[in-house]
Every structure is written in structure tokens, then in C-alpha cells.
MDAnalysis code that builds the backbone (N, CA, C; Angstrom):
import MDAnalysis as mda
import numpy as np

u = mda.Universe.empty(354, n_residues=118, atom_resindex=np.repeat(np.arange(118), 3), trajectory=True)
u.add_TopologyAttr("name", ["N", "CA", "C"] * 118)
u.add_TopologyAttr("resid", np.arange(1, 119))
u.add_TopologyAttr("resname", ["UNK", "UNK", "UNK", "UNK", "UNK", "UNK", "UNK", "UNK", "UNK", "UNK", "UNK", "UNK", "UNK", "UNK", "UNK", "UNK", "UNK", "UNK", "UNK", "UNK", "UNK", "UNK", "UNK", "UNK", "UNK", "UNK", "UNK", "UNK", "UNK", "UNK", "UNK", "UNK", "UNK", "UNK", "UNK", "UNK", "UNK", "UNK", "UNK", "UNK", "UNK", "UNK", "UNK", "UNK", "UNK", "UNK", "UNK", "UNK", "UNK", "UNK", "UNK", "UNK", "UNK", "UNK", "UNK", "UNK", "UNK", "UNK", "UNK", "UNK", "UNK", "UNK", "UNK", "UNK", "UNK", "UNK", "UNK", "UNK", "UNK", "UNK", "UNK", "UNK", "UNK", "UNK", "UNK", "UNK", "UNK", "UNK", "UNK", "UNK", "UNK", "UNK", "UNK", "UNK", "UNK", "UNK", "UNK", "UNK", "UNK", "UNK", "UNK", "UNK", "UNK", "UNK", "UNK", "UNK", "UNK", "UNK", "UNK", "UNK", "UNK", "UNK", "UNK", "UNK", "UNK", "UNK", "UNK", "UNK", "UNK", "UNK", "UNK", "UNK", "UNK", "UNK", "UNK", "UNK", "UNK", "UNK"])
u.atoms.positions = np.array([
    [210.693, -90.548, 19.404],
    [210.057, -89.937, 20.547],
    [210.598, -90.580, 21.814],
    [211.002, -89.730, 22.770],
    [211.534, -90.244, 24.008],
    [212.975, -90.717, 23.919],
    [213.578, -90.607, 22.751],
    [214.949, -91.050, 22.567],
    [215.893, -90.059, 23.229],
    [216.884, -90.555, 23.939],
    [217.834, -89.690, 24.618],
    [218.995, -89.381, 23.694],
    [219.377, -88.120, 23.698],
    [220.471, -87.664, 22.848],
    [221.365, -86.772, 23.694],
    [222.650, -87.037, 23.703],
    [223.590, -86.204, 24.436],
    [223.919, -85.002, 23.583],
    [223.696, -83.816, 24.161],
    [223.904, -82.594, 23.408],
    [225.237, -81.929, 23.701],
    [225.850, -82.240, 24.817],
    [227.167, -81.679, 25.091],
    [227.907, -82.609, 26.039],
    [229.174, -82.322, 26.256],
    [230.035, -83.189, 27.050],
    [230.033, -82.736, 28.499],
    [229.129, -83.272, 29.290],
    [229.056, -82.956, 30.704],
    [229.372, -84.235, 31.460],
    [230.458, -84.263, 32.195],
    [230.911, -85.486, 32.857],
    [229.939, -85.989, 33.908],
    [229.055, -85.124, 34.372],
    [228.109, -85.567, 35.388],
    [226.963, -86.356, 34.795],
    [226.809, -86.324, 33.471],
    [225.713, -87.019, 32.822],
    [224.445, -86.203, 32.795],
    [224.476, -84.993, 33.335],
    [223.285, -84.158, 33.398],
    [222.919, -83.563, 32.048],
    [223.765, -83.736, 31.049],
    [223.514, -83.108, 29.763],
    [222.580, -83.909, 28.878],
    [222.228, -85.094, 29.279],
    [221.340, -85.901, 28.451],
    [219.942, -85.289, 28.464],
    [219.414, -85.031, 27.293],
    [218.073, -84.479, 27.152],
    [217.339, -85.301, 26.122],
    [216.053, -85.297, 26.196],
    [215.311, -86.026, 25.182],
    [215.256, -85.207, 23.914],
    [215.302, -85.880, 22.776],
    [215.231, -85.190, 21.496],
    [213.929, -84.417, 21.436],
    [214.009, -83.198, 20.999],
    [212.826, -82.365, 20.901],
    [212.629, -81.464, 22.104],
    [213.344, -81.711, 23.203],
    [213.260, -80.821, 24.355],
    [214.082, -79.579, 24.049],
    [213.421, -78.475, 23.868],
    [214.116, -77.224, 23.606],
    [214.337, -76.511, 24.927],
    [215.441, -75.815, 25.036],
    [215.692, -75.008, 26.220],
    [215.085, -73.640, 25.929],
    [213.971, -73.314, 26.586],
    [213.317, -72.047, 26.285],
    [214.120, -70.877, 26.827],
    [214.115, -69.794, 26.110],
    [214.764, -68.586, 26.593],
    [213.741, -67.831, 27.418],
    [213.996, -67.741, 28.684],
    [213.065, -67.059, 29.562],
    [213.331, -65.564, 29.519],
    [212.326, -64.774, 29.833],
    [212.531, -63.322, 29.826],
    [213.635, -62.875, 30.778],
    [213.870, -63.619, 31.839],
    [214.870, -63.236, 32.833],
    [216.222, -63.905, 32.598],
    [216.445, -64.459, 31.410],
    [217.685, -65.185, 31.148],
    [218.912, -64.290, 31.301],
    [218.828, -63.056, 30.841],
    [219.947, -62.128, 30.989],
    [220.231, -61.814, 32.445],
    [219.179, -61.611, 33.221],
    [219.343, -61.330, 34.653],
    [219.926, -62.542, 35.374],
    [219.514, -63.740, 34.966],
    [220.047, -64.955, 35.583],
    [221.543, -65.070, 35.325],
    [221.963, -64.790, 34.088],
    [223.389, -64.844, 33.777],
    [224.144, -63.774, 34.542],
    [223.614, -62.567, 34.590],
    [224.289, -61.489, 35.317],
    [224.453, -61.842, 36.791],
    [223.445, -62.470, 37.375],
    [223.511, -62.873, 38.774],
    [224.556, -63.973, 38.984],
    [224.578, -64.948, 38.096],
    [225.562, -66.039, 38.199],
    [226.979, -65.499, 38.031],
    [227.153, -64.564, 37.113],
    [228.470, -63.960, 36.898],
    [228.898, -63.174, 38.139],
    [227.972, -62.423, 38.722],
    [228.302, -61.644, 39.925],
    [228.752, -62.566, 41.061],
    [228.077, -63.697, 41.201],
    [228.463, -64.657, 42.247],
    [229.866, -65.207, 41.990],
    [230.140, -65.581, 40.728],
    [231.470, -66.112, 40.412],
    [232.537, -65.039, 40.595],
    [232.229, -63.805, 40.220],
    [233.189, -62.718, 40.434],
    [233.508, -62.561, 41.922],
    [232.486, -62.637, 42.771],
    [232.698, -62.507, 44.217],
    [233.529, -63.672, 44.762],
    [233.217, -64.874, 44.303],
    [233.975, -66.056, 44.747],
    [235.427, -65.974, 44.262],
    [235.615, -65.497, 43.045],
    [236.967, -65.355, 42.503],
    [237.750, -64.306, 43.285],
    [237.107, -63.202, 43.633],
    [237.774, -62.166, 44.424],
    [238.190, -62.695, 45.792],
    [237.384, -63.584, 46.362],
    [237.691, -64.146, 47.682],
    [238.734, -65.257, 47.605],
    [238.949, -65.803, 46.421],
    [239.913, -66.888, 46.231],
    [241.298, -66.268, 46.114],
    [242.111, -66.440, 47.114],
    [243.383, -65.736, 47.202],
    [244.567, -66.470, 46.593],
    [244.406, -67.706, 46.227],
    [245.530, -68.436, 45.625],
    [245.882, -67.840, 44.270],
    [247.121, -68.016, 43.897],
    [247.605, -67.501, 42.617],
    [246.952, -68.262, 41.471],
    [246.424, -67.510, 40.533],
    [245.856, -68.081, 39.309],
    [246.509, -67.377, 38.124],
    [247.223, -68.095, 37.279],
    [247.925, -67.461, 36.174],
    [247.005, -66.696, 35.220],
    [245.780, -67.171, 35.053],
    [244.863, -66.535, 34.105],
    [243.734, -65.782, 34.797],
    [243.977, -65.329, 36.020],
    [242.947, -64.587, 36.760],
    [242.473, -63.358, 35.985],
    [243.397, -62.606, 35.421],
    [243.025, -61.385, 34.697],
    [242.139, -61.700, 33.494],
    [242.449, -62.775, 32.799],
    [241.633, -63.197, 31.653],
    [240.223, -63.528, 32.127],
    [240.130, -64.302, 33.208],
    [238.823, -64.685, 33.747],
    [238.034, -63.448, 34.177],
    [238.685, -62.531, 34.856],
    [238.002, -61.312, 35.307],
    [237.513, -60.483, 34.125],
    [238.344, -60.343, 33.099],
    [237.939, -59.587, 31.909],
    [236.744, -60.231, 31.212],
    [236.793, -61.534, 31.053],
    [235.714, -62.234, 30.351],
    [234.433, -62.287, 31.177],
    [234.553, -62.364, 32.489],
    [233.363, -62.288, 33.333],
    [232.714, -60.911, 33.205],
    [233.527, -59.884, 33.129],
    [232.991, -58.536, 32.897],
    [232.279, -58.440, 31.561],
    [232.857, -59.046, 30.541],
    [232.222, -59.046, 29.217],
    [230.896, -59.806, 29.259],
    [230.872, -60.956, 29.930],
    [229.626, -61.722, 30.050],
    [228.561, -60.931, 30.787],
    [228.949, -60.250, 31.855],
    [227.991, -59.442, 32.608],
    [227.404, -58.343, 31.742],
    [228.260, -57.647, 30.996],
    [227.778, -56.570, 30.119],
    [226.842, -57.100, 29.045],
    [227.195, -58.234, 28.440],
    [226.339, -58.833, 27.415],
    [224.995, -59.247, 28.001],
    [225.014, -59.828, 29.188],
    [223.769, -60.267, 29.830],
    [222.877, -59.081, 30.158],
    [223.458, -58.036, 30.714],
    [222.666, -56.856, 31.069],
    [222.128, -56.155, 29.829],
    [222.918, -56.119, 28.768],
    [222.450, -55.505, 27.516],
    [221.289, -56.301, 26.930],
    [221.395, -57.607, 26.964],
    [220.321, -58.452, 26.443],
    [219.055, -58.281, 27.275],
    [219.209, -58.170, 28.572],
    [218.056, -58.017, 29.464],
    [217.397, -56.653, 29.285],
    [218.224, -55.611, 29.150],
    [217.693, -54.255, 29.052],
    [217.001, -53.992, 27.722],
    [217.559, -54.516, 26.655],
    [217.023, -54.194, 25.332],
    [216.157, -55.293, 24.744],
    [216.161, -56.455, 25.365],
    [215.435, -57.617, 24.831],
    [215.840, -57.892, 23.386],
    [217.090, -57.570, 23.093],
    [217.578, -57.743, 21.731],
    [218.310, -59.070, 21.592],
    [218.696, -59.329, 20.383],
    [219.490, -60.523, 20.125],
    [220.849, -60.366, 20.776],
    [221.405, -61.461, 21.172],
    [222.703, -61.440, 21.836],
    [223.733, -62.058, 20.903],
    [224.942, -61.578, 20.982],
    [226.027, -62.114, 20.175],
    [226.424, -63.474, 20.747],
    [225.830, -64.524, 20.221],
    [226.027, -65.861, 20.780],
    [227.475, -66.315, 20.718],
    [228.158, -65.984, 19.647],
    [229.564, -66.387, 19.536],
    [230.418, -65.703, 20.598],
    [230.126, -64.453, 20.887],
    [230.880, -63.720, 21.910],
    [230.626, -64.319, 23.299],
    [229.372, -64.668, 23.556],
    [229.035, -65.276, 24.849],
    [229.755, -66.606, 24.996],
    [229.696, -67.422, 23.971],
    [230.355, -68.737, 24.035],
    [231.864, -68.608, 24.172],
    [232.447, -67.646, 23.468],
    [233.897, -67.420, 23.552],
    [234.287, -67.010, 24.967],
    [233.527, -66.084, 25.534],
    [233.821, -65.646, 26.901],
    [233.698, -66.795, 27.888],
    [232.647, -67.595, 27.749],
    [232.477, -68.739, 28.637],
    [233.648, -69.702, 28.493],
    [234.067, -69.974, 27.277],
    [235.181, -70.883, 27.046],
    [236.454, -70.377, 27.722],
    [236.726, -69.091, 27.614],
    [237.921, -68.527, 28.242],
    [237.838, -68.581, 29.764],
    [236.652, -68.320, 30.322],
    [236.480, -68.389, 31.771],
    [236.687, -69.827, 32.250],
    [236.094, -70.773, 31.542],
    [236.255, -72.182, 31.924],
    [237.718, -72.608, 31.804],
    [238.382, -72.169, 30.763],
    [239.799, -72.513, 30.596],
    [240.636, -71.936, 31.737],
    [240.299, -70.748, 32.183],
    [241.079, -70.099, 33.234],
    [240.763, -70.642, 34.621],
    [239.508, -71.043, 34.858],
    [239.091, -71.396, 36.216],
    [238.602, -72.827, 36.385],
    [238.472, -73.556, 35.301],
    [237.863, -74.879, 35.345],
    [238.541, -75.885, 36.240],
    [239.817, -75.717, 36.514],
    [240.530, -76.688, 37.357],
    [240.497, -76.317, 38.838],
    [239.849, -75.213, 39.180],
    [239.801, -74.753, 40.573],
    [238.529, -75.297, 41.219],
    [238.679, -76.319, 42.030],
    [237.509, -76.977, 42.612],
    [236.695, -76.044, 43.505],
    [237.337, -75.084, 44.127],
    [236.618, -74.144, 44.991],
    [235.656, -73.259, 44.201],
    [235.882, -73.133, 42.902],
    [235.024, -72.299, 42.057],
    [234.091, -73.124, 41.175],
    [234.081, -74.433, 41.358],
    [233.309, -75.314, 40.477],
    [231.814, -75.017, 40.491],
    [231.239, -74.816, 41.667],
    [229.793, -74.581, 41.749],
    [229.381, -73.259, 41.106],
    [230.015, -72.129, 41.433],
    [229.604, -70.889, 40.765],
    [229.924, -70.894, 39.261],
    [230.979, -71.595, 38.861],
    [231.297, -71.708, 37.439],
    [230.223, -72.517, 36.715],
    [229.752, -73.578, 37.339],
    [228.671, -74.379, 36.757],
    [227.391, -73.559, 36.627],
    [227.141, -72.686, 37.588],
    [225.950, -71.827, 37.522],
    [226.045, -70.856, 36.346],
    [227.238, -70.343, 36.081],
    [227.433, -69.469, 34.923],
    [227.195, -70.250, 33.635],
    [227.758, -71.438, 33.580],
    [227.578, -72.268, 32.383],
    [226.102, -72.579, 32.145],
    [225.386, -72.943, 33.198],
    [223.956, -73.232, 33.072],
    [223.184, -71.998, 32.607],
    [223.532, -70.834, 33.145],
    [222.849, -69.598, 32.757],
    [223.129, -69.248, 31.295],
    [224.347, -69.512, 30.834],
    [224.670, -69.281, 29.423],
    [223.822, -70.197, 28.542],
    [223.660, -71.441, 28.946],
    [222.873, -72.384, 28.148],
    [221.404, -71.984, 28.062],
    [220.895, -71.306, 29.084],
    [219.514, -70.805, 29.033],
    [219.437, -69.591, 28.114],
    [220.413, -68.720, 28.218],
    [220.414, -67.504, 27.392],
    [220.725, -67.812, 25.941],
    [221.678, -68.711, 25.729],
    [222.126, -69.051, 24.377],
    [222.016, -70.583, 24.212],
    [220.813, -71.070, 23.918],
    [220.631, -72.515, 23.812],
    [221.494, -73.120, 22.710],
    [221.863, -74.386, 22.901],
    [222.600, -75.100, 21.872],
    [221.744, -75.187, 20.619],
    [222.395, -75.088, 19.497],
    [221.643, -75.116, 18.231],
    [221.548, -76.506, 17.687],
])
């Protein structure tokens, strides 16, 4: 009880949670992800520097948005592997761009609420 366990590799140290703390799935989790994705899409569109994997990031952000909206509209189960795969590809494509770090972190946080770590 009260023991700290690191559940994922977050360099900021914010990932430490106490054992037994579950991340609840809120009814608005899909809407939160869709909103975070929309913000990152807007920031990416405004970012004019060349990005070799921009198209990949844009495609996967679109997939994340569709999955989030479908989950919100139907209150159904979400394809967790697809969500995680899309997030991984977006992070791989944009993770080194410091100008996109904040909106990318918001997407990651929203994914963790929608699809809690098992």
C-alpha cells in the first residue's frame, strides 16, 4: 500500500503512480482525445519546417481522431492495439520536434485515459 511503481518510461518522472491507482475511463475520454488530436493537427499544419514523416503523422492523427469519435459516439470498445500503434507512429514522426511537444504530450495523455495501461 502506498508503494510507488513506474508504469511507463516518462522522462519527466510524471509517470510514477501508486500501485492500485487505476486510470478511470471517463465518459468524455473519446472527446478528450479528439480535441487533443485536433489541436496537434492544427499545430502541425502551422509548423512549416520540412518533416520527412509528416504524411505518416497526419494519416495516423486522422486515424486516432476517427477512433476517438467512434468510441465516443457508440460508447463501444475501442481497438486498443490500433490506438497504441497510431500513437507510436505519431510519436516516432513528431517526437523530436520541440515546437510540437506540448500538443503531442496532450495526445499521449488523452490516449492513456482512453486506453489505460494494463
